[in-house]
C-alpha positions in Angstrom: -0.3 -10.6 -14.7 0.1 -10.5 -10.9 1.0 -14.1 -10.9 4.0 -13.4 -13.2 5.2 -10.6 -11.0 5.2 -12.8 -7.9 7.2 -15.4 -9.7 9.8 -12.8 -10.8 10.2 -11.6 -7.2 10.8 -15.2 -5.9 13.5 -15.8 -8.5 15.5 -12.6 -7.8 16.4 -12.2 -4.1 17.3 -8.6 -4.6 13.8 -7.8 -5.8 12.3 -9.8 -2.9 14.3 -7.8 -0.4 13.2 -4.5 -1.9 9.5 -5.7 -1.9 9.6 -6.3 1.8 10.1 -2.5 2.3 6.6 -1.7 1.0 3.3 -1.9 2.9 -0.3 -1.8 1.8 -2.2 0.8 3.9 -6.0 1.4 4.0 -7.6 4.4 5.6 -11.4 5.0 6.1 -12.3 8.5 4.9 -15.8 10.0 5.6 -17.5 11.7 2.6 -18.6 15.3 3.5 -21.6 15.0 1.1 -23.2 11.8 2.2 -21.5 10.9 5.5 -20.7 7.5 4.1 -17.2 6.0 4.5 -14.9 5.3 1.6 -11.6 3.6 1.7 -8.3 5.1 0.5 -5.9 2.3 -0.3 -2.2 2.6 -1.4 1.0 0.6 -1.4 3.8 2.8 0.1 7.3 2.6 1.5 7.2 1.5 5.2 9.0 4.7 6.3 6.1 6.8 5.0 3.2 5.0 6.8 2.8 7.6 9.6 2.7 10.4 7.0 -0.1 8.6 5.2 -2.3 8.4 8.2 -1.5 11.9 9.4 -2.6 13.5 6.1 -6.3 14.2 5.4 
């Protein structure tokens, strides 16, 4: 399914331009119970990256 989505983006330049505005972000979050780290992962608009890392 992801392969078809990539193909659709390559064929339509308008979709390709919009896709470049999104970024995949990953933040390590420590569990209060065990102390182990888990990872919070999202794809968000590039203008909201600082807000993502500022939030807890």
